[in-house]
C-alpha positions in Angstrom: -26.4 32.9 -12.2 -24.7 29.7 -13.1 -22.7 30.8 -16.1 -19.6 28.7 -16.8 -20.2 26.2 -14.0 -19.8 22.8 -15.7 -19.5 20.8 -12.5 -22.4 18.2 -12.4 -23.5 17.5 -8.9 -25.6 14.5 -10.1 -28.3 15.6 -7.6 -26.2 14.5 -4.6 -24.4 16.1 -1.7 -20.7 16.4 -1.9 -20.0 13.5 0.4 -22.5 11.2 -1.4 -21.1 12.2 -4.8 -17.5 11.5 -3.7 -18.4 8.1 -2.2 -20.3 7.1 -5.4 -17.5 8.1 -7.7 -15.0 6.3 -5.5 -17.0 3.1 -5.7 -17.6 3.4 -9.4 -13.8 3.9 -10.0 -13.0 0.8 -7.9 -15.6 -1.2 -10.0 -14.1 0.1 -13.2 -10.6 -0.8 -12.2 -11.6 -4.3 -11.0 -14.1 -5.2 -13.8 -12.5 -3.1 -16.6 -16.0 -2.0 -17.8 -19.3 -1.0 -16.2 -22.7 0.0 -17.3 -24.1 3.3 -16.0 -25.8 6.5 -17.2 -24.0 8.9 -19.6 -24.0 11.7 -17.0 -22.3 9.5 -14.4 -19.9 8.1 -16.9 -18.7 11.6 -17.9 -18.1 12.6 -14.3 -16.4 9.2 -13.6 -14.0 9.8 -16.5 -12.9 13.1 -15.1 -12.5 11.5 -11.7 -10.6 8.3 -12.6 -8.3 9.4 -15.4 -6.0 11.6 -13.2 -5.8 8.6 -10.8 -4.7 6.3 -13.6 -2.1 8.8 -14.6 -0.7 9.0 -11.1 -0.7 5.1 -10.9 1.9 4.9 -13.7 4.5 6.2 -11.3 4.7 3.6 -8.5 5.9 5.6 -5.5 4.9 5.5 -1.9 3.4 9.0 -2.1 1.3 8.1 -5.1 0.0 5.0 -3.3 -1.0 7.1 -0.3 -2.8 9.6 -2.5 -4.6 7.0 -4.5 -5.7 5.0 -1.4 -7.2 8.2 0.0 -9.5 8.3 -3.0 -10.2 4.6 -3.6 -10.2 3.2 0.0 -9.9 -0.4 -1.3 -6.9 -2.7 -1.0 -8.0 -5.1 -3.8 -8.4 -2.1 -6.1 -5.0 -0.8 -5.3 -3.4 -4.2 -6.0 -5.2 -4.5 -9.3 -4.3 -0.9 -10.2 -0.6 -1.1 -9.5 0.0 -4.8 -10.5 -2.1 -5.0 -13.7 -3.6 -1.8 -14.9 -0.5 0.4 -14.6 1.6 -1.9 -16.8 -1.1 -2.0 -19.4 -1.5 1.8 -19.7 2.2 2.7 -19.2 2.7 3.6 -22.9 -0.6 5.6 -23.3 -0.3 9.3 -22.7 -3.9 9.8 -21.7 -7.5 8.9 -22.7 -7.6 5.7 -20.7 -11.4 5.3 -20.9 -14.0 4.9 -23.6 -17.7 5.6 -23.4 -20.1 3.6 -25.7 -23.7 4.8 -25.7 -26.4 2.2 -25.4 -29.6 4.2 -25.8 -32.3 5.1 -23.3 -33.4 2.6 -20.7 -37.0 1.7 -20.0 -38.6 3.5 -17.0 -36.9 6.9 -16.4 -35.7 7.1 -20.1 -32.2 7.9 -18.9 -29.4 7.7 -21.5 -27.2 4.7 -20.6 -23.7 3.7 -21.7 -20.8 1.4 -21.1 -17.5 3.0 -19.8 -14.5 0.8 -20.2 -10.7 0.9 -20.0 -9.4 1.2 -23.6 -6.4 -1.1 -23.3 -8.5 -4.0 -22.0 -10.9 -4.3 -24.9 -9.1 -7.1 -26.7 -11.6 -7.3 -29.6 -11.1 -3.7 -30.6 -7.4 -3.8 -30.1 -7.1 -6.9 -32.4 -9.3 -5.3 -35.1 -7.3 -2.1 -35.0 -3.9 -4.0 -35.4 -5.3 -6.1 -38.3 -6.6 -3.0 -40.0 -3.2 -1.3 -39.6 -1.4 -4.3 -41.2 -3.9 -4.4 -44.1 -3.4 -0.7 -44.9 -0.7 -0.2 -47.5 0.2 2.6 -49.9 0.3 2.2 -53.7 4.0 2.8 -53.7 4.4 0.1 -51.0 2.5 -2.3 -53.2 4.7 -1.5 -56.2 7.9 -1.9 -54.3 6.5 -5.1 -52.7 5.7 -6.6 -56.1 9.2 -5.6 -57.4 10.9 -7.2 -54.5 8.8 -10.4 -54.9 9.9 -10.6 -58.6 13.5 -10.2 -57.6 13.1 -12.9 -55.0 11.6 -15.3 -57.5 14.4 -14.6 -60.0 17.1 -15.1 -57.4 15.6 -18.3 -56.0 16.9 -20.8 -58.7 20.5 -19.5 -58.3 20.3 -19.9 -54.6 18.9 -23.4 -54.9 21.7 -24.4 -57.3 24.3 -23.2 -54.9 22.7 -25.1 -52.1 22.7 -28.4 -54.1 26.5 -28.3 -54.4 27.0 -28.0 -50.7 26.4 -31.2 -48.6 23.7 -30.8 -46.1 24.9 -30.5 -42.5 23.1 -32.2 -39.6 21.1 -29.7 -37.6 21.2 -30.2 -33.9 18.5 -28.4 -31.9 18.4 -28.1 -28.2 15.3 -27.0 -26.4 15.9 -24.1 -24.1 15.0 -24.8 -20.5 11.8 -23.3 -19.4 12.1 -20.3 -17.1 11.1 -21.2 -13.6 9.9 -18.6 -11.2 7.0 -17.5 -9.0 4.7 -14.4 -9.3 6.4 -12.3 -6.7 3.7 -9.6 -7.2 1.5 -11.7 -4.9 3.6 -10.3 -2.0 2.0 -7.1 -0.9 4.4 -4.2 -1.5 6.0 -5.8 -4.6 4.9 -4.6 -8.0 6.0 -5.7 -11.5 9.0 -3.3 -11.5 10.3 -4.5 -8.1 9.7 -8.1 -9.2 11.8 -7.5 -12.2 14.6 -5.9 -10.1 14.5 -8.9 -7.7 14.6 -11.4 -10.6 17.7 -9.7 -12.1 19.3 -9.9 -8.7 18.7 -13.7 -8.6 15.5 -13.8 -6.5 12.7 -15.2 -8.7 10.9 -17.7 -6.4 9.1 -17.5 -3.1 11.7 -19.8 -1.5 14.5 -17.5 -2.5 12.7 -14.4 -1.3 11.8 -16.2 2.0 15.5 -17.0 2.6 16.6 -13.5 2.0 16.9 -10.9 4.8 15.2 -7.5 4.7 18.6 -5.9 4.8 19.8 -7.7 1.7 16.6 -6.8 -0.2 16.9 -3.2 0.9 20.5 -3.2 -0.6 19.1 -4.6 -3.9 16.5 -1.8 -4.0 19.0 0.9 -3.2 21.3 -0.3 -6.0 18.3 -0.3 -8.4 17.6 3.4 -8.0 16.2 6.1 -5.7 12.6 5.5 -6.9 12.5 2.3 -4.7 13.7 4.1 -1.5 10.2 4.4 -0.1 9.4 0.7 -0.2 9.8 -1.3 3.1 10.8 -5.0 2.5 10.4 -5.9 6.2 7.5 -8.2 5.8 8.4 -9.6 2.3 10.3 -12.7 3.5 7.4 -13.6 5.9 4.8 -13.3 3.2 7.0 -15.2 0.7 7.4 -18.0 3.3 3.6 -18.4 3.6 3.3 -18.4 -0.2 6.1 -21.0 -0.5 4.3 -23.3 1.9 1.0 -22.8 0.1 -0.6 -21.1 3.1 -2.5 -18.5 1.1 -5.3 -18.1 3.6 -2.8 -17.1 6.2 -1.1 -14.9 3.7 -4.4 -13.1 2.9 -5.0 -12.6 6.7 -1.6 -11.1 7.1 -2.0 -8.8 4.1 -5.3 -7.5 5.5 -3.3 -6.3 8.5 -0.7 -4.5 6.3 -0.8 -1.2 4.5 1.2 -1.3 1.3 3.4 -4.1 2.7 4.1 -2.2 5.9 2.7 -3.1 9.3 -0.3 -0.8 9.9 
């Protein structure tokens, strides 16, 4: 009997099912939303959400575990450089399933599964609705405060008239200059922030630094960066500084998480 067995095999063998879910998870991370059947979407949600939770803690062990599931370098870069920062404040429930109805042919129930934090339309609508929602007490207090402000305005204006206006000198703050250090394989947003605070914010500065000095910066930043190997970072930064992105891509294909494979 099959009582209590909720595992959906999706009419596939174990290896076929695992490969399909891995490919679907990679597509979801890269595209942020995919269209599939409801049965596959429910199984994909159970497969990918634990991976997203593990990705929020950027450690060498977590990268090894996630790569064993995803088997795709581009997916790993997108996951740790973009997705992990977006979902860092969410305790769970990273995906949303939107049903589309039955498709023509096999009459299968179809849907869209997407990452919740990347649907800008729904996020904007939710924030506007939250701003528009106010309590009755809040409206009363807001009206009272507005009346007090109106009454106090003439007095304030009278006082301002007695004081001669001073010349206001405004200086434009210089624009912050820096490169996207996350283009270097092995550097995520957190490490890029650590390097920027240490005075390394451009590819040129990173290329001039030695692996030993970078290692010292990471050690001072905390034990969570002890697993990262900066041995190839100056070499990658030098290629990015010179605009040799094709050579940089070739080099990164030979690396594994920024380490020589």
